[in-house]
C-alpha positions in Angstrom: 0.0 0.0 0.0 1.1 3.6 -0.7 2.1 6.2 1.9 -1.4 7.8 1.6 -3.1 4.5 2.4 -0.7 3.8 5.2 -1.4 7.3 6.6 -5.1 6.6 6.5 -4.5 3.4 8.4 -2.4 5.4 10.9 -5.3 7.8 11.3 -7.5 4.9 12.3 -4.9 3.9 14.8 -4.7 7.4 16.2 -8.4 7.5 16.6 -8.2 4.3 18.6 -5.7 5.9 20.9 -8.1 8.8 21.6 -11.0 6.7 22.7 -9.6 3.4 23.8 -8.1 1.0 21.3 -6.8 -2.5 21.4 -5.1 -1.8 24.6 -7.9 0.1 26.3 -9.6 -1.7 29.1 -13.0 -0.1 28.1 -12.9 -2.0 24.8 -14.3 -5.5 24.7 -12.0 -8.5 24.1 -14.0 -9.3 20.9 -13.3 -5.8 19.5 -9.7 -5.9 20.5 -9.2 -9.2 18.8 -11.0 -7.9 15.7 -8.8 -4.8 15.6 -5.7 -7.0 15.8 -6.8 -9.0 12.8 -7.7 -6.1 10.6 -5.3 -4.8 8.0 -4.8 -1.2 7.0 -7.2 -1.4 4.0 -10.0 -2.8 6.2 -9.5 -0.1 8.8 -9.4 2.6 6.1 -12.6 1.1 4.6 -14.5 1.4 7.8 -13.5 5.1 8.3 -14.2 6.0 4.7 -17.6 4.3 4.8 -18.5 5.9 8.1 -17.5 9.4 7.0 -18.8 9.1 3.5 -18.4 12.2 1.3 -16.4 14.0 4.0 -13.5 11.9 2.9 -13.5 12.9 -0.8 -10.0 14.6 -0.5 -8.5 11.4 0.8 -10.0 9.4 -2.2 -8.6 11.9 -4.6 -5.1 11.4 -3.3 -5.2 7.6 -3.6 -3.8 5.7 -6.5 -5.8 3.2 -8.6 -4.3 0.2 -6.7 -5.1 1.7 -3.3 -8.7 2.6 -4.4 -9.1 -1.0 -5.7 -7.7 -2.5 -2.4 -9.9 -0.4 -0.1 -12.9 -0.8 -2.3 -12.6 -4.6 -2.2 -12.3 -4.4 1.6 -15.3 -2.0 1.8 -17.6 -4.1 -0.4 -17.1 -7.1 1.9 -17.3 -5.4 5.3 -20.9 -6.5 6.0 -22.2 -5.3 9.3 -19.6 -3.4 11.4 -20.5 -3.3 15.1 -21.0 0.1 16.6 -18.3 -0.5 19.2 -15.7 -1.2 16.5 -16.7 1.9 14.5 -16.5 4.0 17.7 -13.1 2.6 18.5 -11.8 3.2 15.1 -13.0 6.8 14.5 -12.7 8.0 18.0 -13.6 11.7 18.3 -15.8 11.4 15.2 -18.1 8.9 16.8 -20.8 11.5 17.5 -21.6 11.4 13.8 -22.4 7.8 14.1 -24.6 7.7 17.2 -27.9 7.9 15.3 -27.4 4.6 13.4 -24.9 2.8 15.7 -23.5 0.7 12.9 -22.7 0.9 9.2 -23.3 -1.6 6.4 -20.6 -2.0 3.8 -22.3 -3.3 0.6 -21.7 -3.3 -3.1 -24.3 -0.7 -3.7 -23.1 1.7 -0.9 -19.5 1.4 -2.2 -20.5 2.2 -5.8 -22.7 5.2 -4.6 -19.8 6.6 -2.5 -17.2 6.2 -5.3 -19.5 8.0 -7.8 -19.1 11.2 -5.8 -15.5 11.7 -6.7 -14.4 9.3 -9.4 -15.2 9.3 -13.1 -18.1 7.0 -14.0 -16.0 4.8 -16.3 -13.5 4.2 -13.6 -16.2 3.3 -11.0 -17.9 0.9 -13.4 -14.6 -0.8 -14.2 -13.7 -1.1 -10.6 -17.2 -2.4 -9.5 -17.2 -4.8 -12.4 -14.0 -6.2 -11.1 -15.4 -6.5 -7.6 -18.7 -8.0 -8.6 -17.8 -9.9 -11.7 -16.4 -13.4 -11.9 -13.4 -14.2 -9.9 -9.9 -14.0 -11.4 -7.0 -11.6 -11.5 -6.8 -11.3 -15.3 -9.6 -11.0 -17.9 -8.9 -14.5 -19.1 -9.2 -15.9 -15.6 -12.6 -14.1 -15.3 -13.8 -15.5 -18.6 -12.9 -19.0 -17.3 -15.5 -18.5 -14.5 -18.3 -17.3 -16.8 -21.0 -19.9 -17.6 -20.2 -21.4 -21.0 -23.7 -20.7 -22.4 -23.6 -17.1 -21.4 -20.1 -16.7 -22.9 -21.1 -18.5 -26.1 -24.2 -16.3 -26.6 -21.9 -13.3 -26.5 -19.1 -14.7 -28.7 -21.5 -16.0 -31.4 -22.0 -12.4 -32.5 -18.2 -11.8 -32.8 -15.8 -12.4 -35.7 -14.6 -16.1 -35.8 -11.0 -14.8 -35.5 -11.8 -12.9 -32.4 -13.5 -15.9 -30.9 -10.4 -18.0 -31.8 -8.2 -15.6 -29.9 -10.5 -15.6 -26.8 -10.8 -19.4 -26.7 -7.0 -19.8 -27.1 -6.5 -17.7 -23.9 -8.9 -19.6 -21.6 -8.4 -23.1 -20.2 -8.9 -26.0 -22.6 -11.9 -27.6 -20.8 -13.7 -24.3 -20.6 -13.0 -23.6 -24.3 -14.4 -27.0 -25.1 -17.7 -26.3 -23.3 -18.0 -22.9 -25.1 -17.4 -24.5 -28.5 -20.0 -27.1 -27.8 -22.5 -24.3 -26.9 -21.8 -22.3 -30.1 -23.8 -22.9 -33.4 -22.0 -25.9 -35.0 -20.9 -24.2 -38.3 -19.7 -21.2 -36.5 -17.8 -23.3 -34.0 -16.1 -25.3 -36.8 -15.0 -22.0 -38.4 -13.5 -20.9 -35.0 -11.6 -24.2 -34.7 -10.2 -23.7 -38.2 -9.1 -20.2 -37.3 -7.4 -21.5 -34.1 -5.5 -24.1 -36.1 -4.2 -21.4 -38.4 -3.6 -18.8 -35.8 -0.3 -17.0 -35.6 1.0 -15.3 -32.4 -1.3 -12.4 -31.6 0.2 -9.0 -31.4 0.1 -7.3 -28.0 -2.0 -4.3 -29.3 -4.6 -6.5 -30.8 -4.8 -8.6 -27.6 -5.2 -5.3 -25.6 -8.1 -4.2 -27.8 -9.9 -7.5 -27.4 -9.4 -7.3 -23.6 -10.7 -3.8 -23.6 -13.8 -4.7 -25.6 -14.5 -7.7 -23.4 -14.2 -5.6 -20.3 -16.3 -2.7 -21.5 -19.0 -4.6 -23.4 -19.3 -8.0 -21.9 -18.0 -8.0 -18.3 -19.5 -4.6 -17.4 -22.9 -5.7 -18.8 -22.6 -9.1 -17.0 -22.0 -7.2 -13.8 -24.9 -4.8 -14.3 -27.3 -7.7 -15.0 -26.1 -10.0 -12.2 -28.4 -8.2 -9.8 -31.8 -8.9 -11.1 -34.2 -6.0 -11.6 -37.5 -6.5 -9.8 -39.4 -5.4 -13.0 -37.6 -8.1 -15.0 -38.7 -10.7 -12.5 -42.3 -9.5 -12.6 -42.2 -9.4 -16.5 -41.3 -13.1 -16.5 -44.2 -13.9 -14.0 -46.6 -11.9 -16.1 -45.4 -13.7 -19.2 -46.5 -17.0 -17.5 -50.1 -15.7 -17.0 -52.8 -16.5 -19.5 -53.9 -13.4 -21.5 -57.0 -12.6 -19.4 -55.1 -12.9 -16.1 -52.2 -10.8 -17.5 -54.6 -8.1 -18.7 -56.3 -8.0 -15.3 -53.1 -7.6 -13.4 -51.7 -5.0 -15.8 -54.8 -3.0 -15.6 -54.9 -3.1 -11.8 -51.2 -2.2 -11.6 -51.8 0.8 -14.0 -54.3 2.2 -11.6 -51.8 2.1 -8.7 -48.4 2.6 -10.4 -48.5 3.4 -14.1 -44.7 3.7 -14.3 -44.1 0.2 -13.1 -46.8 -1.2 -15.3 -45.2 0.4 -18.3 -41.8 -0.9 -17.4 -43.1 -4.5 -17.0 -45.0 -4.3 -20.3 -41.9 -3.1 -22.1 -39.9 -6.0 -20.6 -42.4 -8.7 -21.4 -41.9 -10.9 -24.4 -45.3 -11.7 -25.8 -46.5 -13.7 -28.8 -46.7 -10.7 -31.1 -43.0 -10.1 -30.4 -42.2 -13.2 -32.5 -42.6 -10.8 -35.5 -39.1 -9.5 -34.5 -37.5 -12.8 -35.3 -35.2 -12.9 -38.3 -36.1 -15.5 -41.1 -33.7 -18.0 -39.7 -35.2 -17.7 -36.2 -38.7 -18.1 -37.6 -37.7 -21.3 -39.5 -36.0 -22.7 -36.4 -39.1 -22.1 -34.4 -41.3 -23.6 -37.0 -39.3 -26.8 -36.9 -39.5 -26.9 -33.1 -43.3 -26.4 -32.5 -45.8 -29.2 -33.0 -48.0 -28.6 -36.1 -51.3 -28.7 -34.2 -50.0 -26.1 -31.7 -48.7 -23.9 -34.5 -52.1 -24.0 -36.3 -54.0 -23.1 -33.1 -51.6 -20.3 -32.2 -51.6 -18.7 -35.6 -55.3 -19.0 -35.9 -55.6 -16.3 -33.2 -52.6 -14.3 -34.5 -52.7 -11.0 -36.3 -52.8 -11.1 -40.1 -49.3 -9.7 -40.4 -47.8 -12.2 -38.0 -49.6 -15.1 -39.6 -48.4 -14.0 -43.1 -44.8 -13.6 -41.8 -44.8 -17.3 -40.6 -46.4 -18.6 -43.7 -44.0 -16.7 -45.9 -41.1 -18.5 -44.3 -42.6 -21.9 -45.1 -42.5 -23.8 -48.4 -45.6 -23.4 -50.5 -46.8 -26.9 -49.8 -46.2 -26.6 -46.0 -48.0 -23.2 -45.9 -51.0 -24.6 -47.7 -51.2 -27.6 -45.3 -51.0 -25.2 -42.3 -53.8 -23.0 -43.7 -55.9 -26.1 -44.2 -55.2 -27.2 -40.6 -56.2 -23.7 -39.3 -59.4 -23.7 -41.4 -60.2 -27.3 -40.3 -60.1 -26.3 -36.6 -63.3 -24.3 -36.9 -64.3 -22.1 -33.9 -61.8 -22.4 -31.1 -61.7 -21.2 -27.5 -59.7 -18.1 -26.7 -58.2 -20.0 -23.7 -56.8 -22.7 -26.0 -55.4 -20.1 -28.4 -53.7 -18.3 -25.5 -52.2 -21.6 -24.3 -50.8 -22.5 -27.7 -49.3 -19.0 -28.2 -47.8 -19.2 -24.7 -46.2 -22.5 -25.5 -44.7 -21.0 -28.7 -43.3 -18.1 -26.7 -41.7 -20.5 -24.1 -40.2 -22.5 -27.0 -38.8 -19.3 -28.5 -37.2 -18.4 -25.1 -35.8 -21.9 -24.7 -34.3 -21.8 -28.2 -32.8 -18.4 -27.4 -31.3 -19.6 -24.2 -29.6 -22.4 -26.1 -28.3 -19.9 -28.6 -30.2 -21.2 -31.6 -32.2 -18.1 -32.2 -31.9 -14.4 -31.2 -34.8 -12.6 -29.5 -35.0 -8.9 -29.8 -36.8 -6.3 -27.7 -37.0 -4.0 -30.7 -34.3 -1.6 -29.4 -31.7 -0.2 -31.8 -28.9 -2.3 -30.3 -30.7 -5.4 -31.3 -31.2 -4.5 -35.0 -29.5 -6.9 -37.4 -27.3 -5.8 -40.3 -27.3 -7.9 -43.4 
């Protein structure tokens, strides 16, 4: 640790001396033992968390390594007993008497750092704290679920994927390759076989992209938003129940209702599938379920699916829909829900891509 960080640790020690530290008879044995086991970063983390924005000048003097070390300690503090806080910050204890203890959490650490560090640096630091374990980017990738990593890599150039897979452990690379679309995976294997030593600047660019686009997004989404959870629950309702709940929620909290509706993936959203995705879904859904689901679909969505079938298959499906006669809305809803679930399952396996309609999800041909 640098002199600045050591000075902060000494400040903690000085505060102990003013109010009874490890050697003070007024301090419990438990606290004295805890103090003896704490390092400078942990003591500094308690003081910085306790005093909050008042310590901005100290943060500004710390180097990146010191900020990282203290932030790691801060994010894992958990509950710090009031007696320990009082012992550490001494004459400043009056500022803590209303709450008696502090809670060191990921969210509190991020909020505090945002007051005096650039957003990019905070995001990078918190991604490192919260993201998969590992000292290097390649160590971290080795701890990312192979399906999650494959879903990201399948949209990259095969040469880039070849570089990434050559840097992670062989067993993890094998699992990622198995989770990739087969033709794409074979292309990546061929690139790996022909790969020359990678220049340092190219490797640095790949690492930077992985950190800024993949790891930071992985960190942001690792804590699940409550609206996303409710959107999944609402997706599981039949149409009438979904409508009833959405309407009731709109009366009480329109903003939350709008967020949930925007996050929901419903049957009409299948219109956002690309032709390959539609054809994959057509092969995966039972023909009788397809006929029932499309019988209750909009004309545009029905025509979209029929246009991605052979002329003979489209005619057979039309005949099946006509032959159904009048059908219950409940049965149509169930069939459409099963198609949505199948689409989500295919997307989770990386066989199709679901889009929420945002610009970032548009496909370029």
